[in-house]
C-alpha positions as CSV (number, residue, x, y, z in Angstrom):
1,M,18.0,25.6,23.3
2,I,20.5,25.3,20.1
3,V,19.1,22.9,17.2
4,E,21.6,21.9,14.8
5,W,20.4,20.9,11.3
6,G,22.8,19.0,10.3
7,D,24.1,21.1,7.4
8,G,26.0,23.6,9.4
9,Q,23.6,25.6,10.8
10,G,21.7,26.1,13.4
11,D,19.1,28.0,15.7
12,I,19.3,29.0,18.9
13,A,16.2,30.6,21.5
14,S,16.0,30.8,25.4
15,F,13.0,29.7,26.9
16,N,11.5,30.3,30.3
17,P,10.2,28.1,32.1
18,G,6.4,27.2,30.5
19,D,8.2,28.6,27.6
20,S,7.2,26.6,23.9
21,S,9.0,27.2,20.3
22,E,8.8,25.7,17.7
23,F,11.6,25.8,15.0
24,S,11.8,25.7,11.1
25,H,15.0,25.3,8.5
26,S,15.0,25.4,4.8
27,Y,17.8,22.8,3.4
28,S,19.5,23.9,0.4
29,N,20.8,20.7,-0.9
30,V,19.1,17.4,-1.7
31,G,20.7,15.0,1.2
32,T,19.9,13.1,4.3
33,Y,20.9,15.5,7.2
34,N,20.7,14.2,11.0
35,M,19.5,17.0,13.7
36,T,21.0,17.2,17.0
37,A,19.4,19.4,20.1
38,F,21.2,20.7,22.7
39,I,20.2,22.0,26.2
40,E,21.6,24.1,29.0
41,V,19.7,24.5,32.0
42,A,20.5,26.6,34.9
43,D,20.4,24.1,38.1
44,P,21.4,25.2,41.2
45,T,22.4,21.9,42.5
46,N,25.6,21.7,40.4
47,P,28.7,23.4,41.3
48,L,28.9,24.9,38.3
49,G,25.3,26.0,37.7
50,V,24.5,24.2,34.5
51,C,23.5,21.0,33.9
52,K,24.2,20.2,29.6
53,Q,22.6,17.3,27.9
54,S,22.4,16.6,23.8
55,F,20.4,14.3,22.0
56,A,19.5,13.1,18.4
57,V,16.2,14.8,17.1
58,G,16.4,12.4,14.0
59,T,17.1,11.9,10.4
60,V,15.8,14.4,7.7
61,R,16.4,13.4,4.0
62,V,15.8,16.3,1.4
63,K,15.3,14.6,-1.7
64,G,14.2,17.7,-4.1
65,R,12.7,21.5,-3.8
66,G,9.4,21.9,-2.9
67,P,7.1,24.5,-4.6
68,H,8.2,28.3,-4.0
């Protein structure tokens, strides 16, 4: 799975059946960012052996810096 945070940064994680994971990200600048997730799953019924899907996760609006 790849999560693109909308600011040119991304995270990649591999999963096995039943696994879960949490992602977090810090934005450097104020702005609006559209997050997208890309999923690639091994699929023995697909001639290429892979099923790919992407979907919009949501929009993040960064208004300022939080406490440090």
